[in-house]
TORMIDO-43710 format. One line per 8 residues: number of its first residue (from 1); their letters; for each residue x, y, z of N, C-alpha, C, O. Coordinates in nm, 4 decimals, always signed. Layout:
N
NUM	a	X/Y/Z/X/Y/Z/X/Y/Z/X/Y/Z | ...;
END
This chain:
194
1	mikskhiv	-15.1509/+11.3017/-5.4696/-15.1960/+11.4239/-5.5353/-15.3452/+11.4195/-5.5621/-15.4169/+11.5151/-5.5328 | -15.3930/+11.3069/-5.6188/-15.5365/+11.2938/-5.6476/-15.6161/+11.2938/-5.5179/-15.7238/+11.3531/-5.5112 | -15.5633/+11.2269/-5.4136/-15.6330/+11.2196/-5.2857/-15.6476/+11.3600/-5.2240/-15.7540/+11.3942/-5.1724 | -15.5415/+11.4403/-5.2295/-15.5492/+11.5745/-5.1719/-15.6449/+11.6635/-5.2516/-15.7094/+11.7514/-5.1945 | -15.6544/+11.6414/-5.3827/-15.7499/+11.7154/-5.4656/-15.8934/+11.6852/-5.4222/-15.9766/+11.7756/-5.4145 | -15.9223/+11.5561/-5.3936/-16.0561/+11.5169/-5.3481/-16.0881/+11.5768/-5.2111/-16.2018/+11.6162/-5.1850 | -15.9876/+11.5833/-5.1241/-16.0074/+11.6410/-4.9909/-16.0396/+11.7897/-5.0029/-16.1314/+11.8388/-4.9372 | -15.9645/+11.8618/-5.0866/-15.9878/+12.0050/-5.1070/-16.1266/+12.0278/-5.1666/-16.1986/+12.1175/-5.1229;
9	mslfagis	-16.1648/+11.9471/-5.2663/-16.2966/+11.9625/-5.3288/-16.4082/+11.9310/-5.2296/-16.5105/+11.9995/-5.2289 | -16.3907/+11.8290/-5.1458/-16.4910/+11.7944/-5.0448/-16.5030/+11.9049/-4.9413/-16.6130/+11.9403/-4.8989 | -16.3879/+11.9594/-4.9008/-16.3889/+12.0693/-4.8051/-16.4594/+12.1915/-4.8626/-16.5396/+12.2552/-4.7943 | -16.4294/+12.2244/-4.9884/-16.4941/+12.3370/-5.0559/-16.6455/+12.3160/-5.0640/-16.7217/+12.4088/-5.0370 | -16.6901/+12.1959/-5.1006/-16.8333/+12.1654/-5.1102/-16.9002/+12.1779/-4.9732/-17.0109/+12.2308/-4.9625 | -16.8336/+12.1296/-4.8692/-16.8898/+12.1383/-4.7345/-16.9058/+12.2813/-4.6874/-17.0073/+12.3166/-4.6274 | -16.8053/+12.3643/-4.7145/-16.8126/+12.5055/-4.6770/-16.9239/+12.5755/-4.7549/-16.9977/+12.6561/-4.6983 | -16.9364/+12.5456/-4.8828/-17.0429/+12.6061/-4.9650/-17.1801/+12.5709/-4.9118/-17.2672/+12.6575/-4.9034;
17	iaimamip	-17.2009/+12.4457/-4.8756/-17.3307/+12.4026/-4.8210/-17.3587/+12.4734/-4.6891/-17.4711/+12.5170/-4.6646 | -17.2561/+12.4851/-4.6031/-17.2747/+12.5523/-4.4743/-17.3119/+12.6993/-4.4930/-17.3986/+12.7505/-4.4222 | -17.2475/+12.7672/-4.5873/-17.2791/+12.9079/-4.6142/-17.4212/+12.9216/-4.6664/-17.4945/+13.0106/-4.6234 | -17.4608/+12.8347/-4.7583/-17.5970/+12.8410/-4.8138/-17.7010/+12.8136/-4.7061/-17.8097/+12.8714/-4.7098 | -17.6705/+12.7274/-4.6110/-17.7656/+12.6962/-4.5041/-17.7873/+12.8155/-4.4125/-17.8917/+12.8248/-4.3479 | -17.6911/+12.9071/-4.4052/-17.7047/+13.0239/-4.3184/-17.7834/+13.1362/-4.3837/-17.8237/+13.2298/-4.3146 | -17.8069/+13.1305/-4.5148/-17.8815/+13.2351/-4.5842/-18.0296/+13.2148/-4.5591/-18.0809/+13.1069/-4.5888 | -18.1020/+13.3142/-4.5053/-18.2453/+13.2973/-4.4807/-18.3205/+13.2730/-4.6109/-18.2910/+13.3336/-4.7139;
25	eksssgap	-18.4176/+13.1836/-4.6040/-18.4993/+13.1541/-4.7200/-18.6446/+13.1840/-4.6905/-18.6858/+13.1926/-4.5748 | -18.7205/+13.1993/-4.7952/-18.8642/+13.2147/-4.7800/-18.9173/+13.0839/-4.7242/-18.8778/+12.9764/-4.7692 | -19.0064/+13.0924/-4.6268/-19.0504/+12.9691/-4.5626/-19.1999/+12.9462/-4.5747/-19.2538/+12.8589/-4.5066 | -19.2669/+13.0200/-4.6571/-19.4107/+13.0021/-4.6692/-19.4530/+13.0027/-4.8147/-19.3911/+13.0677/-4.8990 | -19.5589/+12.9294/-4.8425/-19.6066/+12.9234/-4.9810/-19.7533/+12.9632/-4.9921/-19.8239/+12.9155/-5.0810 | -19.7989/+13.0487/-4.9040/-19.9356/+13.0980/-4.9117/-20.0063/+13.0930/-4.7783/-19.9816/+13.0042/-4.6967 | -20.0939/+13.1884/-4.7568/-20.1728/+13.1913/-4.6341/-20.2820/+13.0861/-4.6409/-20.3344/+13.0594/-4.7491 | -20.3177/+13.0256/-4.5280/-20.4319/+12.9340/-4.5295/-20.5599/+13.0124/-4.5572/-20.5739/+13.1263/-4.5126;
33	ashtgapg	-20.6520/+12.9526/-4.6297/-20.7780/+13.0200/-4.6632/-20.8523/+13.0610/-4.5361/-20.8312/+13.0050/-4.4285 | -20.9391/+13.1596/-4.5519/-21.0260/+13.2087/-4.4435/-20.9493/+13.2805/-4.3326/-20.9810/+13.2639/-4.2148 | -20.8493/+13.3595/-4.3691/-20.7726/+13.4357/-4.2711/-20.7607/+13.5824/-4.3102/-20.6549/+13.6431/-4.2934 | -20.8698/+13.6398/-4.3629/-20.8677/+13.7804/-4.4044/-20.9267/+13.8750/-4.3007/-20.9146/+13.9968/-4.3140 | -20.9905/+13.8202/-4.1974/-21.0603/+13.9038/-4.1009/-21.2017/+13.9382/-4.1452/-21.2688/+14.0191/-4.0812 | -21.2481/+13.8768/-4.2554/-21.3856/+13.8975/-4.3045/-21.4847/+13.8357/-4.2063/-21.4444/+13.7605/-4.1176 | -21.6140/+13.8663/-4.2205/-21.7138/+13.8071/-4.1304/-21.7014/+13.6544/-4.1244/-21.6980/+13.5863/-4.2269 | -21.6948/+13.6033/-4.0016/-21.6846/+13.4600/-3.9800/-21.5432/+13.4052/-3.9897/-21.5231/+13.2844/-3.9767;
41	eascatgs	-21.4440/+13.4920/-4.0126/-21.3063/+13.4469/-4.0294/-21.2149/+13.5044/-3.9225/-21.2460/+13.6028/-3.8554 | -21.1010/+13.4382/-3.9099/-20.9924/+13.4907/-3.8275/-20.9033/+13.5758/-3.9180/-20.9343/+13.5965/-4.0353 | -20.7949/+13.6237/-3.8636/-20.6933/+13.6899/-3.9460/-20.5691/+13.6013/-3.9444/-20.5701/+13.4935/-3.8850 | -20.4643/+13.6458/-4.0083/-20.3383/+13.5696/-4.0090/-20.2721/+13.5687/-3.8715/-20.1697/+13.5030/-3.8531 | -20.3287/+13.6405/-3.7752/-20.2702/+13.6473/-3.6406/-20.3356/+13.5486/-3.5446/-20.3295/+13.5682/-3.4233 | -20.3974/+13.4444/-3.5958/-20.4611/+13.3458/-3.5087/-20.4231/+13.2056/-3.5533/-20.3607/+13.1858/-3.6576 | -20.4623/+13.1095/-3.4717/-20.4390/+12.9700/-3.5079/-20.2926/+12.9324/-3.5087/-20.2476/+12.8606/-3.5979 | -20.2174/+12.9798/-3.4105/-20.0747/+12.9479/-3.3967/-19.9899/+13.0009/-3.5112/-19.8842/+12.9453/-3.5412;
49	chddnsvn	-20.0347/+13.1063/-3.5744/-19.9594/+13.1617/-3.6865/-19.9519/+13.3135/-3.6711/-20.0559/+13.3789/-3.6627 | -19.8356/+13.3692/-3.6673/-19.8162/+13.5142/-3.6534/-19.8992/+13.5702/-3.5372/-19.9569/+13.6784/-3.5480 | -19.9047/+13.4963/-3.4267/-19.9987/+13.5292/-3.3206/-19.9371/+13.5947/-3.1962/-20.0030/+13.6019/-3.0925 | -19.8142/+13.6418/-3.2042/-19.7559/+13.7005/-3.0841/-19.7631/+13.8529/-3.0791/-19.7106/+13.9138/-2.9859 | -19.8273/+13.9152/-3.1779/-19.8524/+14.0602/-3.1758/-19.9994/+14.0846/-3.2079/-20.0602/+14.0084/-3.2831 | -20.0554/+14.1883/-3.1524/-20.1945/+14.2228/-3.1804/-20.2100/+14.2683/-3.3254/-20.1178/+14.3259/-3.3831 | -20.3263/+14.2422/-3.3835/-20.3544/+14.2839/-3.5204/-20.3487/+14.4362/-3.5296/-20.3967/+14.5067/-3.4409 | -20.2897/+14.4856/-3.6377/-20.2756/+14.6287/-3.6656/-20.1946/+14.7040/-3.5597/-20.2160/+14.8234/-3.5387;
57	sgnailsi	-20.1022/+14.6349/-3.4931/-20.0236/+14.6997/-3.3872/-19.8831/+14.7409/-3.4309/-19.8124/+14.8065/-3.3545 | -19.8420/+14.7044/-3.5498/-19.7071/+14.7381/-3.5960/-19.7028/+14.8709/-3.6694/-19.7931/+14.9536/-3.6567 | -19.5968/+14.8899/-3.7461/-19.5740/+15.0171/-3.8148/-19.6044/+15.0143/-3.9638/-19.5907/+15.1166/-4.0309 | -19.6450/+14.9005/-4.0164/-19.6708/+14.8910/-4.1607/-19.8048/+14.9545/-4.1956/-19.8899/+14.9775/-4.1097 | -19.8202/+14.9819/-4.3248/-19.9468/+15.0336/-4.3776/-19.9947/+14.9362/-4.4841/-19.9239/+14.9099/-4.5813 | -20.1157/+14.8824/-4.4656/-20.1775/+14.7903/-4.5608/-20.2861/+14.8651/-4.6371/-20.3641/+14.9395/-4.5777 | -20.2912/+14.8456/-4.7687/-20.3950/+14.9126/-4.8477/-20.4513/+14.8197/-4.9544/-20.3842/+14.7283/-5.0024 | -20.5764/+14.8460/-4.9899/-20.6440/+14.7822/-5.1028/-20.6763/+14.8965/-5.1976/-20.7434/+14.9920/-5.1586;
65	dlgtvany	-20.6298/+14.8883/-5.3207/-20.6390/+15.0022/-5.4115/-20.7013/+14.9618/-5.5443/-20.6503/+14.8731/-5.6128 | -20.8106/+15.0262/-5.5804/-20.8730/+15.0095/-5.7111/-20.8620/+15.1382/-5.7916/-20.9435/+15.1643/-5.8801 | -20.7622/+15.2173/-5.7610/-20.7434/+15.3440/-5.8316/-20.8563/+15.4393/-5.8001/-20.8863/+15.4640/-5.6833 | -20.9188/+15.4929/-5.9027/-21.0266/+15.5905/-5.8842/-21.1645/+15.5252/-5.8802/-21.2656/+15.5950/-5.8726 | -21.1697/+15.3926/-5.8852/-21.2982/+15.3221/-5.8886/-21.3644/+15.3269/-5.7512/-21.3061/+15.2819/-5.6525 | -21.4843/+15.3806/-5.7445/-21.5628/+15.3835/-5.6211/-21.6928/+15.3054/-5.6386/-21.7582/+15.2686/-5.5411 | -21.7290/+15.2809/-5.7644/-21.8511/+15.2074/-5.7970/-21.8180/+15.1033/-5.9032/-21.7398/+15.1293/-5.9947 | -21.8780/+14.9857/-5.8903/-21.8523/+14.8817/-5.9886/-21.9654/+14.8720/-6.0907/-22.0813/+14.9003/-6.0604;
73	tpgqtypv	-21.9295/+14.8320/-6.2109/-22.0256/+14.8033/-6.3163/-22.0370/+14.6519/-6.3269/-21.9351/+14.5850/-6.3442 | -22.1575/+14.5949/-6.3172/-22.1713/+14.4496/-6.3260/-22.1006/+14.3926/-6.4493/-22.1127/+14.4458/-6.5597 | -22.0267/+14.2833/-6.4280/-21.9571/+14.2150/-6.5358/-21.8222/+14.2733/-6.5742/-21.7474/+14.2106/-6.6492 | -21.7895/+14.3914/-6.5246/-21.6625/+14.4580/-6.5564/-21.5486/+14.3962/-6.4753/-21.5699/+14.3527/-6.3621 | -21.4274/+14.3921/-6.5322/-21.3097/+14.3415/-6.4616/-21.2207/+14.4586/-6.4208/-21.1949/+14.5497/-6.4996 | -21.1745/+14.4540/-6.2956/-21.0943/+14.5619/-6.2382/-20.9644/+14.5075/-6.1798/-20.9658/+14.4020/-6.1164 | -20.8516/+14.5768/-6.1996/-20.7288/+14.5391/-6.1280/-20.7373/+14.5895/-5.9840/-20.7787/+14.7025/-5.9582 | -20.6973/+14.5036/-5.8919/-20.6973/+14.5380/-5.7496/-20.5541/+14.5223/-5.6991/-20.4928/+14.4170/-5.7162;
81	kvrikegs	-20.5017/+14.6267/-5.6375/-20.3655/+14.6211/-5.5842/-20.3715/+14.6095/-5.4319/-20.4349/+14.6908/-5.3647 | -20.3050/+14.5078/-5.3791/-20.2870/+14.4946/-5.2344/-20.1422/+14.5338/-5.2072/-20.0495/+14.4821/-5.2696 | -20.1247/+14.6262/-5.1128/-19.9902/+14.6791/-5.0878/-19.9674/+14.6904/-4.9381/-20.0539/+14.7370/-4.8638 | -19.8504/+14.6474/-4.8952/-19.8111/+14.6658/-4.7554/-19.6721/+14.7271/-4.7553/-19.5833/+14.6849/-4.8295 | -19.6552/+14.8284/-4.6698/-19.5298/+14.9045/-4.6705/-19.4778/+14.9201/-4.5288/-19.5487/+14.9650/-4.4387 | -19.3513/+14.8816/-4.5115/-19.2810/+14.9050/-4.3854/-19.1323/+14.9118/-4.4183/-19.0736/+14.8146/-4.4658 | -19.0735/+15.0256/-4.3931/-18.9387/+15.0567/-4.4376/-18.8306/+14.9537/-4.4154/-18.7487/+14.9320/-4.5047 | -18.8265/+14.8898/-4.3012/-18.7155/+14.8004/-4.2695/-18.7449/+14.6535/-4.3012/-18.6661/+14.5665/-4.2641;
89	vnrfgfei	-18.8553/+14.6240/-4.3683/-18.8979/+14.4859/-4.3928/-18.8897/+14.4534/-4.5414/-18.9176/+14.5383/-4.6260 | -18.8513/+14.3303/-4.5722/-18.8437/+14.2877/-4.7120/-18.9092/+14.1534/-4.7381/-18.8850/+14.0918/-4.8419 | -18.9925/+14.1068/-4.6446/-19.0671/+13.9819/-4.6646/-19.2113/+14.0075/-4.6202/-19.2362/+14.0493/-4.5071 | -19.3056/+13.9819/-4.7110/-19.4460/+14.0147/-4.6859/-19.5376/+13.9022/-4.7342/-19.4976/+13.8173/-4.8139 | -19.6608/+13.9037/-4.6844/-19.7630/+13.8109/-4.7317/-19.8984/+13.8776/-4.7280/-19.9145/+13.9834/-4.6672 | -19.9973/+13.8156/-4.7934/-20.1322/+13.8727/-4.7959/-20.2338/+13.7653/-4.8334/-20.1989/+13.6568/-4.8799 | -20.3603/+13.7993/-4.8114/-20.4736/+13.7205/-4.8619/-20.5901/+13.8174/-4.8809/-20.6079/+13.9099/-4.8016 | -20.6693/+13.7962/-4.9859/-20.7822/+13.8854/-5.0148/-20.9010/+13.8054/-5.0636/-20.8849/+13.6992/-5.1237;
97	lalvnsds	-21.0210/+13.8567/-5.0375/-21.1440/+13.8073/-5.0976/-21.2434/+13.9213/-5.1096/-21.2256/+14.0267/-5.0485 | -21.3488/+13.9002/-5.1888/-21.4554/+14.0001/-5.2064/-21.5882/+13.9331/-5.1738/-21.6179/+13.8248/-5.2242 | -21.6681/+13.9985/-5.0889/-21.7961/+13.9426/-5.0456/-21.9104/+14.0400/-5.0706/-21.8943/+14.1617/-5.0622 | -22.0267/+13.9827/-5.1016/-22.1505/+14.0596/-5.1112/-22.1900/+14.0970/-4.9683/-22.1968/+14.0098/-4.8817 | -22.2158/+14.2245/-4.9426/-22.2473/+14.2681/-4.8065/-22.3739/+14.2034/-4.7504/-22.3795/+14.1729/-4.6313 | -22.4741/+14.1824/-4.8331/-22.6032/+14.1359/-4.7823/-22.6030/+13.9915/-4.7341/-22.6816/+13.9571/-4.6458 | -22.5161/+13.9047/-4.7898/-22.5188/+13.7642/-4.7477/-22.3810/+13.7007/-4.7294/-22.3718/+13.5802/-4.7058 | -22.2750/+13.7785/-4.7397/-22.1371/+13.7309/-4.7219/-22.0978/+13.6172/-4.8161/-22.0148/+13.5330/-4.7819;
105	snagtlql	-22.1582/+13.6157/-4.9350/-22.1166/+13.5187/-5.0366/-22.0117/+13.5836/-5.1261/-21.9926/+13.7051/-5.1218 | -21.9430/+13.5020/-5.2080/-21.8458/+13.5576/-5.3019/-21.9103/+13.6668/-5.3846/-22.0236/+13.6530/-5.4308 | -21.8378/+13.7740/-5.4025/-21.8837/+13.8829/-5.4898/-21.8003/+13.8764/-5.6167/-21.6830/+13.9137/-5.6158 | -21.8584/+13.8306/-5.7230/-21.7848/+13.8201/-5.8479/-21.6795/+13.7117/-5.8405/-21.6935/+13.6141/-5.7669 | -21.5736/+13.7304/-5.9181/-21.4686/+13.6290/-5.9286/-21.3314/+13.6937/-5.9195/-21.3021/+13.7898/-5.9906 | -21.2478/+13.6403/-5.8319/-21.1086/+13.6830/-5.8258/-21.0301/+13.6045/-5.9304/-21.0504/+13.4842/-5.9463 | -20.9410/+13.6723/-6.0012/-20.8628/+13.6096/-6.1073/-20.7159/+13.6466/-6.0904/-20.6830/+13.7571/-6.0471 | -20.6293/+13.5539/-6.1248/-20.4860/+13.5800/-6.1162/-20.4436/+13.6795/-6.2232/-20.4856/+13.6694/-6.3385;
113	adayrtql	-20.3624/+13.7733/-6.1857/-20.3001/+13.8656/-6.2801/-20.1506/+13.8355/-6.2888/-20.0844/+13.8747/-6.3848 | -20.0974/+13.7652/-6.1871/-19.9549/+13.7328/-6.1799/-19.9398/+13.5971/-6.1116/-19.9315/+13.5894/-5.9890 | -19.9360/+13.4896/-6.1916/-19.9284/+13.3536/-6.1376/-19.7938/+13.3236/-6.0718/-19.7814/+13.2241/-6.0003 | -19.6949/+13.4061/-6.0943/-19.5643/+13.3880/-6.0299/-19.5697/+13.4300/-5.8834/-19.5085/+13.3658/-5.7980 | -19.6430/+13.5382/-5.8538/-19.6468/+13.5924/-5.7174/-19.7755/+13.5641/-5.6418/-19.7812/+13.5840/-5.5204 | -19.8805/+13.5174/-5.7123/-20.0102/+13.4950/-5.6463/-20.0712/+13.3620/-5.6885/-20.0350/+13.3048/-5.7913 | -20.1659/+13.3137/-5.6058/-20.2357/+13.1892/-5.6343/-20.3766/+13.1926/-5.5753/-20.4020/+13.2598/-5.4754 | -20.4672/+13.1188/-5.6389/-20.6033/+13.1025/-5.5874/-20.6036/+12.9949/-5.4802/-20.5246/+12.9006/-5.4856;
121	tknqyalf	-20.6928/+13.0093/-5.3828/-20.7056/+12.9063/-5.2798/-20.8490/+12.9053/-5.2278/-20.9204/+13.0052/-5.2366 | -20.8899/+12.7910/-5.1737/-21.0205/+12.7756/-5.1099/-21.0010/+12.7009/-4.9792/-20.9016/+12.6304/-4.9613 | -21.0954/+12.7163/-4.8886/-21.0900/+12.6461/-4.7612/-21.1464/+12.5060/-4.7785/-21.2518/+12.4883/-4.8396 | -21.0772/+12.4070/-4.7252/-21.1222/+12.2678/-4.7333/-21.2115/+12.2286/-4.6158/-21.2723/+12.1216/-4.6178 | -21.2202/+12.3145/-4.5124/-21.2875/+12.2750/-4.3889/-21.4106/+12.3575/-4.3541/-21.5012/+12.3073/-4.2876 | -21.4155/+12.4822/-4.3975/-21.5281/+12.5703/-4.3661/-21.5333/+12.6814/-4.4698/-21.4362/+12.7052/-4.5416 | -21.6473/+12.7490/-4.4771/-21.6639/+12.8606/-4.5713/-21.6215/+12.8193/-4.7128/-21.5480/+12.8906/-4.7812 | -21.6706/+12.7016/-4.7543/-21.6303/+12.6399/-4.8810/-21.6594/+12.7265/-5.0032/-21.5902/+12.7153/-5.1043;
129	nrqyityt	-21.7606/+12.8125/-4.9955/-21.7990/+12.8910/-5.1134/-21.7100/+13.0127/-5.1357/-21.7249/+13.0811/-5.2370 | -21.6187/+13.0415/-5.0450/-21.5366/+13.1619/-5.0577/-21.4092/+13.1353/-5.1371/-21.3444/+13.0316/-5.1223 | -21.3756/+13.2320/-5.2215/-21.2574/+13.2228/-5.3066/-21.1561/+13.3285/-5.2630/-21.1913/+13.4444/-5.2412 | -21.0318/+13.2877/-5.2507/-20.9259/+13.3757/-5.2024/-20.8100/+13.3797/-5.3019/-20.7902/+13.2869/-5.3804 | -20.7354/+13.4873/-5.2969/-20.6052/+13.4918/-5.3616/-20.5042/+13.5256/-5.2525/-20.5258/+13.6145/-5.1701 | -20.3934/+13.4521/-5.2545/-20.2852/+13.4716/-5.1590/-20.1522/+13.4722/-5.2350/-20.1497/+13.4581/-5.3573 | -20.0457/+13.4881/-5.1640/-19.9125/+13.4924/-5.2243/-19.8600/+13.3520/-5.2542/-19.9088/+13.2538/-5.1981 | -19.7634/+13.3428/-5.3400/-19.6898/+13.2189/-5.3632/-19.5580/+13.2264/-5.2865/-19.5274/+13.3270/-5.2226;
137	ydgtdavs	-19.4827/+13.1209/-5.2941/-19.3499/+13.1163/-5.2331/-19.2652/+13.2344/-5.2808/-19.2004/+13.3020/-5.2008 | -19.2666/+13.2583/-5.4124/-19.1888/+13.3693/-5.4669/-19.2545/+13.5048/-5.4436/-19.1891/+13.6083/-5.4565 | -19.3814/+13.5053/-5.4099/-19.4535/+13.6300/-5.3890/-19.4282/+13.6966/-5.2565/-19.4838/+13.8033/-5.2305 | -19.3447/+13.6368/-5.1697/-19.3136/+13.7002/-5.0417/-19.2047/+13.8057/-5.0536/-19.1875/+13.8876/-4.9634 | -19.1317/+13.8044/-5.1636/-19.0247/+13.9025/-5.1836/-19.0813/+14.0437/-5.1986/-19.1852/+14.0639/-5.2614 | -19.0123/+14.1393/-5.1409/-19.0498/+14.2801/-5.1594/-19.0319/+14.3172/-5.3061/-18.9403/+14.2681/-5.3721 | -19.1191/+14.4039/-5.3570/-19.1058/+14.4504/-5.4956/-19.0110/+14.5694/-5.5045/-18.9565/+14.5987/-5.6109 | -18.9921/+14.6367/-5.3933/-18.8910/+14.7404/-5.3772/-18.8623/+14.7453/-5.2268/-18.9425/+14.6931/-5.1493;
145	pgvgewiv	-18.7530/+14.8048/-5.1826/-18.7215/+14.8032/-5.0399/-18.8389/+14.8491/-4.9528/-18.8901/+14.9600/-4.9682 | -18.8799/+14.7611/-4.8610/-18.9869/+14.7940/-4.7677/-19.1273/+14.7888/-4.8236/-19.2200/+14.8377/-4.7589 | -19.1473/+14.7304/-4.9435/-19.2805/+14.7288/-5.0052/-19.3151/+14.5893/-5.0584/-19.2416/+14.5321/-5.1389 | -19.4277/+14.5362/-5.0119/-19.4862/+14.4155/-5.0688/-19.6075/+14.4577/-5.1501/-19.6876/+14.5395/-5.1049 | -19.6214/+14.4024/-5.2698/-19.7323/+14.4456/-5.3557/-19.7741/+14.3318/-5.4476/-19.6907/+14.2591/-5.5015 | -19.9056/+14.3180/-5.4642/-19.9618/+14.2141/-5.5496/-20.0785/+14.2736/-5.6274/-20.1544/+14.3545/-5.5740 | -20.0928/+14.2338/-5.7526/-20.2055/+14.2758/-5.8346/-20.2908/+14.1529/-5.8623/-20.2395/+14.0485/-5.9028 | -20.4207/+14.1659/-5.8402/-20.5168/+14.0605/-5.8746/-20.6261/+14.1253/-5.9591/-20.6449/+14.2469/-5.9549;
153	nwkapatn	-20.6964/+14.0452/-6.0341/-20.8106/+14.0970/-6.1098/-20.9384/+14.0533/-6.0414/-20.9481/+13.9424/-5.9886 | -21.0366/+14.1427/-6.0432/-21.1675/+14.1115/-5.9882/-21.2721/+14.1369/-6.0950/-21.2868/+14.2486/-6.1445 | -21.3450/+14.0307/-6.1298/-21.4577/+14.0457/-6.2216/-21.5825/+14.0641/-6.1380/-21.6203/+13.9756/-6.0611 | -21.6470/+14.1793/-6.1530/-21.7659/+14.2119/-6.0749/-21.8779/+14.1128/-6.1047/-21.8799/+14.0525/-6.2120 | -21.9701/+14.0956/-6.0120/-22.0842/+14.0069/-6.0376/-22.1576/+14.0479/-6.1654/-22.1541/+14.1646/-6.2046 | -22.2231/+13.9532/-6.2293/-22.2927/+13.9786/-6.3566/-22.4109/+14.0733/-6.3394/-22.4522/+14.1394/-6.4346 | -22.4652/+14.0799/-6.2182/-22.5784/+14.1691/-6.1904/-22.5460/+14.2543/-6.0678/-22.4507/+14.2264/-5.9949 | -22.6251/+14.3568/-6.0463/-22.6097/+14.4423/-5.9300/-22.6473/+14.3628/-5.8052/-22.7627/+14.3232/-5.7892;
161	vgpvtfya	-22.5501/+14.3393/-5.7167/-22.5766/+14.2659/-5.5922/-22.5681/+14.3582/-5.4711/-22.5636/+14.3120/-5.3570 | -22.5660/+14.4879/-5.4966/-22.5534/+14.5832/-5.3872/-22.4078/+14.6021/-5.3490/-22.3181/+14.5645/-5.4245 | -22.3837/+14.6604/-5.2319/-22.2466/+14.6871/-5.1902/-22.1628/+14.5593/-5.1796/-22.2121/+14.4534/-5.1407 | -22.0361/+14.5724/-5.2150/-21.9385/+14.4629/-5.2099/-21.8217/+14.5104/-5.1248/-21.7782/+14.6251/-5.1356 | -21.7712/+14.4210/-5.0399/-21.6553/+14.4568/-4.9577/-21.5382/+14.3639/-4.9863/-21.5525/+14.2416/-4.9884 | -21.4223/+14.4247/-5.0082/-21.2962/+14.3506/-5.0177/-21.2365/+14.3449/-4.8781/-21.2320/+14.4455/-4.8072 | -21.1909/+14.2268/-4.8393/-21.1232/+14.2083/-4.7111/-20.9829/+14.1556/-4.7401/-20.9661/+14.0620/-4.8184 | -20.8837/+14.2153/-4.6776/-20.7457/+14.1691/-4.6948/-20.6765/+14.1618/-4.5597/-20.7028/+14.2409/-4.4690;
169	sgvsaddd	-20.5889/+14.0662/-4.5497/-20.4996/+14.0545/-4.4352/-20.3584/+14.0536/-4.4901/-20.3314/+13.9874/-4.5903 | -20.2685/+14.1256/-4.4267/-20.1297/+14.1314/-4.4718/-20.0347/+14.1038/-4.3577/-20.0660/+14.1294/-4.2414 | -19.9173/+14.0508/-4.3920/-19.8159/+14.0201/-4.2918/-19.6864/+14.0921/-4.3277/-19.6400/+14.0876/-4.4417 | -19.6305/+14.1574/-4.2291/-19.4988/+14.2185/-4.2379/-19.4064/+14.1282/-4.1567/-19.4111/+14.1290/-4.0337 | -19.3221/+14.0502/-4.2254/-19.2461/+13.9441/-4.1601/-19.1024/+13.9853/-4.1306/-19.0418/+14.0624/-4.2051 | -19.0491/+13.9326/-4.0205/-18.9107/+13.9645/-3.9843/-18.8100/+13.8714/-4.0516/-18.6897/+13.8838/-4.0286 | -18.8576/+13.7786/-4.1342/-18.7714/+13.6941/-4.2180/-18.6766/+13.6055/-4.1372/-18.5619/+13.5843/-4.1768 | -18.7253/+13.5533/-4.0228/-18.6407/+13.4651/-3.9416/-18.6777/+13.3178/-3.9587/-18.6381/+13.2340/-3.8778;
177	esdkgdhv	-18.7537/+13.2862/-4.0638/-18.7980/+13.1507/-4.0948/-18.8919/+13.0935/-3.9887/-18.9013/+12.9719/-3.9721 | -18.9611/+13.1823/-3.9170/-19.0648/+13.1393/-3.8233/-19.1796/+13.2387/-3.8354/-19.1658/+13.3430/-3.8992 | -19.2925/+13.2061/-3.7742/-19.4051/+13.2989/-3.7787/-19.4118/+13.3853/-3.6529/-19.5127/+13.4519/-3.6293 | -19.3084/+13.3852/-3.5739/-19.3034/+13.4666/-3.4522/-19.2330/+13.5994/-3.4812/-19.1409/+13.6060/-3.5626 | -19.2783/+13.7047/-3.4129/-19.2170/+13.8358/-3.4301/-19.2721/+13.9140/-3.5481/-19.2311/+14.0278/-3.5710 | -19.3642/+13.8550/-3.6234/-19.4228/+13.9216/-3.7394/-19.5433/+14.0049/-3.6962/-19.5952/+13.9883/-3.5858 | -19.5866/+14.0936/-3.7837/-19.7052/+14.1752/-3.7565/-19.8104/+14.1517/-3.8641/-19.7791/+14.1380/-3.9824 | -19.9349/+14.1475/-3.8207/-20.0489/+14.1229/-3.9097/-20.1377/+14.2472/-3.9138/-20.1582/+14.3150/-3.8131;
185	ytkslvlq	-20.1893/+14.2747/-4.0329/-20.2747/+14.3915/-4.0540/-20.3988/+14.3467/-4.1302/-20.3921/+14.2537/-4.2105 | -20.5108/+14.4118/-4.1058/-20.6326/+14.3862/-4.1811/-20.6833/+14.5170/-4.2389/-20.6607/+14.6250/-4.1844 | -20.7521/+14.5038/-4.3505/-20.8075/+14.6215/-4.4194/-20.9310/+14.5778/-4.4957/-20.9401/+14.4632/-4.5397 | -21.0257/+14.6681/-4.5113/-21.1423/+14.6404/-4.5951/-21.1727/+14.7630/-4.6801/-21.1365/+14.8755/-4.6456 | -21.2397/+14.7384/-4.7914/-21.2762/+14.8458/-4.8840/-21.4120/+14.8138/-4.9427/-21.4322/+14.7047/-4.9959 | -21.5054/+14.9072/-4.9340/-21.6417/+14.8877/-4.9843/-21.6573/+14.9538/-5.1204/-21.6157/+15.0679/-5.1408 | -21.7183/+14.8796/-5.2137/-21.7548/+14.9342/-5.3445/-21.9065/+14.9324/-5.3575/-21.9712/+14.8334/-5.3235 | -21.9609/+15.0386/-5.4050/-22.1043/+15.0469/-5.4309/-22.1296/+15.0142/-5.5793/-22.0413/+15.0345/-5.6627;
193	pl	-22.2481/+14.9644/-5.6120/-22.2781/+14.9431/-5.7542/-22.2971/+15.0771/-5.8247/-22.3307/+15.1773/-5.7617 | -22.2755/+15.0776/-5.9544/-22.2926/+15.1990/-6.0338/-22.4401/+15.2272/-6.0556/-22.4753/+15.3257/-6.1206;
END
């Protein structure tokens, strides 16, 4: 009796593990730095990653949104929303940075607004002075069906540095635990000083 109980429990545990192994899981914990499509950078569609479709060739829409803000005030902090939308997709990724147009250096400071879904990152090999925010492991989940969205804060430079451009790259993933079959999008947004 005890032996058959152990066999049934072992069989149940084995079936449970097999079922859990078939459930797709998030397989990424952030984009590598320097993949926004900004000057001197690649996008997420290069370097053996999400590289089997041309950039901006899919059906998703990527946006960078600062609401009604068209001009920045030095030292002011602004929420920045990165959003990617594609009806049949529920796994997304992104990376963003802000650069001074005149010299391609960091423009102000990017700050986390949601440490659960986003993280700061820097490149260890090139473009060391650039600061990025990308998604976390949990940040790949859609916030509603067909929508990936992240909020970051941007503190404008302390002084007027002229025009600033935000560069973002987004991924609309097919959730097959590989980087193949996904689509990559790039977007930029220019802010003028007040």
